[in-house]
KOLTIRO-67928 format. One record per residue (C-alpha): residue number from 0; residue in three letters; chain; x, y, z. Coordinates in nm, 4 decimals, decimal comma. Example, Ala and Ser with C-alpha at 12.3 -4.5 7.8 and 13.67 -1.06 7.14 Angstrom:
REM KOLTIRO-67928
@pos = 0 | code = ALA | unit = A | xx = 1,2300 | yy = -0,4500 | zz = 0,7800
@pos = 1 | code = SER | unit = A | xx = 1,3670 | yy = -0,1060 | zz = 0,7140
***
This chain:
REM KOLTIRO-67928
@pos = 0 | code = MET | unit = A | xx = 0,0000 | yy = 0,0000 | zz = 0,0000
@pos = 1 | code = SER | unit = A | xx = 0,1156 | yy = 0,3499 | zz = -0,0697
@pos = 2 | code = VAL | unit = A | xx = -0,0292 | yy = 0,6891 | zz = 0,0108
@pos = 3 | code = THR | unit = A | xx = -0,0238 | yy = 0,9885 | zz = -0,2183
@pos = 4 | code = LEU | unit = A | xx = -0,0503 | yy = 1,3349 | zz = -0,0674
@pos = 5 | code = ASP | unit = A | xx = -0,2128 | yy = 1,6081 | zz = -0,2691
@pos = 6 | code = ILE | unit = A | xx = -0,0353 | yy = 1,9263 | zz = -0,1646
@pos = 7 | code = PRO | unit = A | xx = -0,1427 | yy = 2,2403 | zz = -0,3466
@pos = 8 | code = ASP | unit = A | xx = 0,1228 | yy = 2,3966 | zz = -0,5689
@pos = 9 | code = ASP | unit = A | xx = 0,1047 | yy = 2,7293 | zz = -0,3865
@pos = 10 | code = VAL | unit = A | xx = 0,1757 | yy = 2,5539 | zz = -0,0555
@pos = 11 | code = LEU | unit = A | xx = 0,4747 | yy = 2,3720 | zz = -0,2061
@pos = 12 | code = ALA | unit = A | xx = 0,5976 | yy = 2,6965 | zz = -0,3612
@pos = 13 | code = ALA | unit = A | xx = 0,5853 | yy = 2,8621 | zz = -0,0191
@pos = 14 | code = MET | unit = A | xx = 0,8352 | yy = 2,6105 | zz = 0,1180
@pos = 15 | code = PRO | unit = A | xx = 1,1918 | yy = 2,7447 | zz = 0,1274
@pos = 16 | code = VAL | unit = A | xx = 1,3192 | yy = 2,4186 | zz = -0,0231
@pos = 17 | code = ALA | unit = A | xx = 1,4426 | yy = 2,3641 | zz = -0,3783
@pos = 18 | code = GLU | unit = A | xx = 1,1877 | yy = 2,1807 | zz = -0,5921
@pos = 19 | code = GLN | unit = A | xx = 1,4080 | yy = 1,8722 | zz = -0,6397
@pos = 20 | code = GLU | unit = A | xx = 1,4599 | yy = 1,8493 | zz = -0,2602
@pos = 21 | code = ARG | unit = A | xx = 1,0933 | yy = 1,8737 | zz = -0,1590
@pos = 22 | code = ARG | unit = A | xx = 1,0093 | yy = 1,5023 | zz = -0,1681
@pos = 23 | code = PRO | unit = A | xx = 1,2991 | yy = 1,3878 | zz = 0,0544
@pos = 24 | code = TYR | unit = A | xx = 1,2444 | yy = 1,6900 | zz = 0,2788
@pos = 25 | code = LEU | unit = A | xx = 0,8771 | yy = 1,6094 | zz = 0,3289
@pos = 26 | code = LEU | unit = A | xx = 0,9466 | yy = 1,2396 | zz = 0,3856
@pos = 27 | code = LEU | unit = A | xx = 1,2023 | yy = 1,3278 | zz = 0,6525
@pos = 28 | code = GLU | unit = A | xx = 0,9628 | yy = 1,5687 | zz = 0,8222
@pos = 29 | code = ILE | unit = A | xx = 0,6847 | yy = 1,3090 | zz = 0,8256
@pos = 30 | code = ALA | unit = A | xx = 0,9213 | yy = 1,0379 | zz = 0,9504
@pos = 31 | code = CYS | unit = A | xx = 1,0471 | yy = 1,2578 | zz = 1,2346
@pos = 32 | code = ALA | unit = A | xx = 0,6951 | yy = 1,3553 | zz = 1,3369
@pos = 33 | code = LEU | unit = A | xx = 0,5729 | yy = 0,9949 | zz = 1,3384
@pos = 34 | code = TYR | unit = A | xx = 0,8784 | yy = 0,8787 | zz = 1,5337
@pos = 35 | code = ALA | unit = A | xx = 0,8400 | yy = 1,1637 | zz = 1,7856
@pos = 36 | code = ARG | unit = A | xx = 0,4793 | yy = 1,0559 | zz = 1,8472
@pos = 37 | code = ASP | unit = A | xx = 0,5960 | yy = 0,6939 | zz = 1,8913
@pos = 38 | code = LEU | unit = A | xx = 0,3926 | yy = 0,5834 | zz = 1,5886
@pos = 39 | code = LEU | unit = A | xx = 0,6950 | yy = 0,4429 | zz = 1,4048
@pos = 40 | code = SER | unit = A | xx = 1,0048 | yy = 0,2676 | zz = 1,5304
@pos = 41 | code = LEU | unit = A | xx = 1,3446 | yy = 0,4160 | zz = 1,4579
@pos = 42 | code = GLY | unit = A | xx = 1,4034 | yy = 0,1609 | zz = 1,1833
@pos = 43 | code = ARG | unit = A | xx = 1,0703 | yy = 0,2175 | zz = 1,0118
@pos = 44 | code = ALA | unit = A | xx = 1,0995 | yy = 0,5961 | zz = 1,0394
@pos = 45 | code = ALA | unit = A | xx = 1,4502 | yy = 0,5783 | zz = 0,8910
@pos = 46 | code = GLU | unit = A | xx = 1,3127 | yy = 0,3643 | zz = 0,6089
@pos = 47 | code = LEU | unit = A | xx = 1,0378 | yy = 0,6182 | zz = 0,5400
@pos = 48 | code = ALA | unit = A | xx = 1,2951 | yy = 0,8981 | zz = 0,5352
@pos = 49 | code = GLY | unit = A | xx = 1,5192 | yy = 0,6978 | zz = 0,3023
@pos = 50 | code = MET | unit = A | xx = 1,8087 | yy = 0,7067 | zz = 0,5487
@pos = 51 | code = ALA | unit = A | xx = 2,0270 | yy = 0,4610 | zz = 0,7335
@pos = 52 | code = LYS | unit = A | xx = 1,9243 | yy = 0,4151 | zz = 1,0974
@pos = 53 | code = LEU | unit = A | xx = 2,2436 | yy = 0,5783 | zz = 1,2217
@pos = 54 | code = ARG | unit = A | xx = 2,1884 | yy = 0,8890 | zz = 1,0081
@pos = 55 | code = PHE | unit = A | xx = 1,8222 | yy = 0,9103 | zz = 1,1070
@pos = 56 | code = GLY | unit = A | xx = 1,9220 | yy = 0,8756 | zz = 1,4726
@pos = 57 | code = GLN | unit = A | xx = 2,1601 | yy = 1,1678 | zz = 1,4291
@pos = 58 | code = GLU | unit = A | xx = 1,8830 | yy = 1,3690 | zz = 1,2649
@pos = 59 | code = ILE | unit = A | xx = 1,6339 | yy = 1,3160 | zz = 1,5462
@pos = 60 | code = GLY | unit = A | xx = 1,9095 | yy = 1,3926 | zz = 1,7969
@pos = 61 | code = SER | unit = A | xx = 1,9839 | yy = 1,7232 | zz = 1,6263
@pos = 62 | code = ARG | unit = A | xx = 1,6130 | yy = 1,8061 | zz = 1,6500
@pos = 63 | code = GLY | unit = A | xx = 1,5985 | yy = 1,7260 | zz = 2,0223
@pos = 64 | code = ILE | unit = A | xx = 1,3623 | yy = 1,4322 | zz = 1,9702
@pos = 65 | code = PRO | unit = A | xx = 1,4244 | yy = 1,1784 | zz = 2,2482
@pos = 66 | code = ARG | unit = A | xx = 1,5056 | yy = 0,8195 | zz = 2,1540
@pos = 67 | code = HIS | unit = A | xx = 1,2466 | yy = 0,5580 | zz = 2,2425
@pos = 68 | code = TYR | unit = A | xx = 1,4655 | yy = 0,3156 | zz = 2,4305
@pos = 69 | code = THR | unit = A | xx = 1,3360 | yy = 0,1327 | zz = 2,7338
@pos = 70 | code = GLU | unit = A | xx = 1,5268 | yy = -0,0151 | zz = 3,0239
@pos = 71 | code = ALA | unit = A | xx = 1,4187 | yy = -0,3604 | zz = 2,9048
@pos = 72 | code = GLU | unit = A | xx = 1,5756 | yy = -0,2910 | zz = 2,5645
@pos = 73 | code = LEU | unit = A | xx = 1,8954 | yy = -0,1802 | zz = 2,7367
@pos = 74 | code = ASP | unit = A | xx = 1,9012 | yy = -0,5024 | zz = 2,9395
@pos = 75 | code = ALA | unit = A | xx = 1,8463 | yy = -0,7042 | zz = 2,6215
@pos = 76 | code = ASP | unit = A | xx = 2,1309 | yy = -0,5192 | zz = 2,4491
@pos = 77 | code = PHE | unit = A | xx = 2,3648 | yy = -0,5898 | zz = 2,7397
@pos = 78 | code = ALA | unit = A | xx = 2,2657 | yy = -0,9554 | zz = 2,7392
@pos = 79 | code = TYR | unit = A | xx = 2,3330 | yy = -0,9732 | zz = 2,3657
@pos = 80 | code = ALA | unit = A | xx = 2,6719 | yy = -0,8072 | zz = 2,4117
@pos = 81 | code = ARG | unit = A | xx = 2,7559 | yy = -1,0682 | zz = 2,6784
@pos = 82 | code = GLY | unit = A | xx = 2,6640 | yy = -1,3419 | zz = 2,4325
@pos = 83 | code = GLU | unit = A | xx = 2,3518 | yy = -1,4500 | zz = 2,6167
***
């Protein structure tokens, strides 16, 4: 399934973004917003933005969006690192 957004030309023209950069810009903005609201995981939001997870993580960090990382996930990561 895919979704097509119908954004009026005058709205797009009002964006201070070069025409060829609008699609990736909008995808990044949507991905960040959905991640910030905990509607997408980091991996899925990065996929939507067309970025590697590391790069997307840097992007949300630069925007002050907190990572969704629970204590249970930290424990699981430590266990994995210990080879458990």
